[in-house]
C-alpha positions in Angstrom: 13.9 9.4 11.0 10.8 8.8 8.7 8.4 5.5 9.5 5.8 4.1 7.2 3.5 1.7 9.1 1.0 -0.4 7.7 -2.3 -1.6 9.3 -5.7 -3.4 8.3 -4.7 -7.3 7.6 -6.2 -10.6 8.0 -8.1 -13.2 7.0 -10.8 -12.5 4.3 -13.0 -15.2 2.7 -12.8 -14.9 -1.3 -15.5 -12.3 -2.5 -14.7 -10.2 0.8 -13.3 -6.9 1.1 -10.3 -5.6 3.5 -9.2 -2.1 3.8 -5.3 -1.4 4.7 -3.9 1.7 5.4 -0.3 3.3 5.5 0.6 6.0 7.9 3.9 7.9 7.4 5.5 10.4 10.3 8.6 11.3 11.5 10.8 13.9 10.1 9.0 14.6 6.4 9.7 17.4 4.7 7.3 16.4 1.4 5.7 13.0 0.4 5.7 12.3 -3.5 4.3 9.2 -4.7 2.8 6.3 -2.4 2.7 2.7 -3.3 1.7 -0.4 -2.1 3.3 -3.8 -2.7 2.7 -7.7 -2.4 4.5 -10.6 -2.3 3.4 -14.0 -2.3 5.7 -16.5 -1.2 8.1 -17.8 -3.7 6.9 -14.7 -6.1 8.9 -11.6 -7.1 7.4 -8.6 -5.0 4.7 -7.1 -7.6 3.2 -3.0 -7.5 0.1 -3.2 -6.6 -1.3 0.5 -6.9 0.5 3.9 -7.1 -0.9 7.6 -6.4 1.1 11.0 -7.0 1.3 13.6 -5.2 -1.0 15.4 -7.4 -3.7 12.6 -6.8 -3.2 10.4 -10.5 -3.5 7.0 -9.6 -2.3 3.7 -11.3 -3.2 -0.3 -10.8 -1.4 -3.7 -11.9 -3.1 -5.5 -13.9 -4.4 -8.1 -11.4 -6.3 -5.6 -9.1 -7.9 -2.9 -12.0 -11.2 -2.5 -10.9 -11.0 -4.6 -7.3 -9.0 -2.5 -5.2 -9.0 1.3 -4.9 -5.8 3.6 -3.8 -6.4 6.6 -2.0 -4.6 9.4 0.1 -5.4 11.6 2.6 -2.4 14.5 2.5 -3.1 16.1 5.5 -2.8 12.9 7.6 0.2 11.4 5.3 -2.0 8.3 4.6 -2.4 5.9 2.1 -5.5 3.5 2.4 -5.7 0.9 -0.1 -9.8 -0.2 -0.4 -9.6 -3.6 -2.0 -13.0 -5.9 -2.8 -13.9 -8.9 -4.6 -10.9 -10.5 -3.0 -9.6 -13.9 -4.7 -7.0 -16.7 -3.0 -4.1 -15.4 -5.2 -4.4 -12.2 -3.6 -2.8 -13.9 -0.6 0.8 -11.9 0.1 2.6 -9.4 2.2 1.5 -6.1 1.3 4.3 -3.3 1.9 3.9 0.1 1.3 6.2 2.3 -0.2 6.9 6.6 -0.3 9.1 8.7 -1.6 9.9 11.0 1.4 11.8 14.2 1.2 13.5 14.5 4.5 16.0 17.7 5.2 18.2 17.7 1.8 17.4 14.8 0.2 14.9 12.3 -1.1 14.2 8.5 -0.3 12.4 5.4 -0.9 11.0 4.1 2.1 9.5 1.5 3.2 6.8 -0.1 5.6 7.3 -3.6 7.3 4.2 -5.1 5.7 1.1 -7.0 7.0 -0.6 -9.6 6.0 -3.2 -10.8 3.7 -4.4 -13.9 3.7 -8.1 -14.7 1.3 -9.2 -17.9 2.0 -12.0 -20.4 2.9 
């Protein structure tokens, strides 16, 4: 059993900053890529940022230069630092990871954390 638990969401004013984190726990053999997605009301879920097991990063176009994804391999966590937040960043943010347990890889998701950018 694997769990991904997000934390750090909340309300922030436009131009402000917020940090999210996601922790993976359970019967983990290995973790491949870890990602953050977001879904705003009435919109499709979109990729925000990803980081591979080698530390290579990739960002969605709308957050490039403002958000930074990192990874703590020892703690199995993936922080997301969000700067210069805009109202259009308002969404539920989900953590996703490719995790190897026992004898197979699976793509696991967290429950999500709400981020609201509003004055």
